[in-house]
N, C-alpha and C positions, 0 to 999 in steps of 0.2 A: 440491409443490416449494416454494411460498412459505412454507408453515408450517415447513418444515425450515430454510430460510434464517433465518426469524424466530427460531426456537428456537436456532439456532447463534449469532446475534447476541446474544441474551439470555444465553446461556452465556458467551460471550466477555466481555461487559460485566460479568457477575457475577464472573468470575475477575479481571478488572482491578480491581474494587472491593476484592477480597481482597488486592490488591498483587502478584498473580502476573504474571510476564513471559510473553509469548506471541509466537510467530512465526507469522504468517498469510500465506499466499501466495494471491493471487487476481488474476484479470483483471477483476474487477468493481471498477474504480477508485473509484467513489463510495462503495460499501459499505466497502471497505478503508480509505479515507480517514476515513470517519466513526468507525471503531473505533481508528484508529492514534494513537500518540504520535510515532512515527518512521516514515518512509517509506524503503524501500530499493527500488531498481529493478534488476532482473536483465535482462541481454540476452545471448543466446547462452551462457548458463551462467556469466556473469561479473557481479559486482556493479558496477554503473555508479556508483551513489551511495547514500549514506544521509544523510537530512536530517531535521531536526525538522519535524514536520507544519506548523508555523507558517511555515516557509520556502517552502512550496509551496501552490498552489491545486490543487484536484482537476482543473481544466482542464489544468494543466501535465502532470499524470500521464497523463491521457487522450490528450493530444497526443503524448506520448512513445511510446505504443503504435504509432503510425503514422509516427514520425519516422525519417528516414534515419540511417545510422550516423554521419554527420558531425555531426548535431544531438546525438546521444547523447554524442559525445566532448566536447562543451561542458560536459556535466554530470559528467564523469568524476571519480572520486576523485583 
């Protein structure tokens, strides 16, 4: 399992170095954050926000997974 994740991270990093654009969805906030240039957050099938990675900390994203709807509304587009 870990070797598969490592292989996937390496492939994504390689594609980024080639200038490719990718959309990655994950519940693994720290791993997604490490690979991202932009962060989008979906809730109940709707895009809550898209931000540059530098505008967020990984802890912000992790907290949003547990946040009530009212908290998510503060981040809305």
